[in-house]
Each structure stands twice: as structure tokens, then as C-alpha cells.
C-alpha positions in Angstrom: -0.3 -16.9 -0.2 -1.4 -13.2 -2.0 -2.3 -10.5 0.3 -4.5 -8.0 -0.7 -5.1 -5.1 0.9 -7.3 -1.3 0.8 -5.1 1.3 -1.1 -6.6 4.7 -0.9 -5.2 7.7 -3.5 -5.6 11.1 -3.1 -5.7 13.3 -5.3 -3.5 16.3 -4.1 -3.6 20.2 -4.8 0.0 19.9 -6.4 -1.7 17.1 -8.8 0.2 14.0 -7.6 -1.2 10.9 -6.2 -0.8 10.1 -2.3 -1.0 6.1 -1.8 -2.0 5.0 2.0 -2.5 1.0 2.6 -4.2 1.9 6.3 -3.7 -1.8 7.4 -0.1 -1.8 7.3 0.9 1.9 7.8 2.4 2.1 4.4 2.7 4.9 2.0 4.1 6.6 -1.3 3.2 8.6 -4.1 3.0 9.0 -7.8 2.7 11.8 -10.3 -0.5 9.5 -11.6 -2.6 7.1 -10.7 -0.7 4.3 -12.5 2.8 5.1 -11.0 1.1 5.9 -7.2 -0.3 2.2 -7.8 3.1 0.8 -9.0 4.7 2.7 -6.3 2.1 1.3 -3.5 2.7 -2.3 -4.5 6.2 -2.3 -4.2 6.4 -0.5 -1.1 4.0 -3.3 0.5 6.2 -5.8 -1.0 9.3 -4.6 0.3 7.4 -3.7 3.8 6.0 -7.5 4.0 9.4 -8.7 3.1 10.8 -6.9 5.9 7.9 -8.2 8.9 8.8 -11.6 7.6 12.3 -11.5 7.6 12.0 -10.4 11.3 9.8 -13.0 12.0 6.8 -10.3 12.8 3.4 -11.0 11.7 1.6 -10.1 8.6 -1.5 -8.1 9.0 -4.8 -8.5 7.3 -6.3 -6.0 5.5 -8.8 -3.8 8.0 -12.7 -4.3 7.0 -13.1 -0.5 7.8 -11.0 2.5 8.2 -10.8 6.1 8.7 -8.5 8.4 6.6 -8.1 12.3 7.2 -7.9 13.6 3.6 -6.3 17.0 4.6 -6.2 19.3 1.9 -6.5 16.8 -0.9 -9.0 17.5 -3.3 -10.6 13.4 -3.5 -9.7 10.3 -3.0 -10.3 6.8 -4.6 -10.1 3.2 -2.6 -8.1 0.4 -4.8 -7.4 -2.9 -3.7 -3.9 -3.9 -4.4 -2.7 -7.4 -4.1 0.5 -8.1 -3.6 2.7 -11.9 -4.9 4.3 -14.2 -1.9 7.5 -13.2 -1.6 10.6 -15.5 -2.8 11.6 -16.4 0.5 12.8 -20.3 -0.9 14.1 -19.3 -3.4 16.5 -17.3 -0.8 16.7 -20.0 1.6 
């Protein structure tokens, strides 16, 4: 089953974009919006795969959340879908 999470992109003062998925406390960054989104998708996939491998529950997305922007210039919210892991192929 695909997992979809809310992701906040913070446009930082140095020009980069921080990407945060609050539901799973996962974060990364990129020089551009597409790069930040690609990296957060990869980070989410790795994080969820690790949770699954350790028998941990996979969290659902949050209905609402609060995120401190710090010194960020602005923020964007995206929905990122992570495809199911190929655990059956590995097993």
C-alpha cells in the first residue's frame, strides 16, 4: 500500500530548501524544490523500510501539525507518496 505524507518545504535564507515530514520526523534538504522533494521521498522510503524491518508500526500522516519556521523566508506544503517497499522481493 502506498503511503502519503504531508511535507513542508522551508525556503531558507541561504537559498536552499529544507524538507520536513512531521508525521515521521524525517528531514532533508535540496538546492531546488524538485531536489528537496526527491530527497525527502528517498528519505521517507528508507525510514519506512527501516521501521518495517524492525517490526515497528508505520505512522499515518498527521491531520494537522505545527512547524516552527525559524528564519525561513517562506514555506510550502506538498503531499508525497512513497510506494510500497519491495520486501517480498528481498524475502
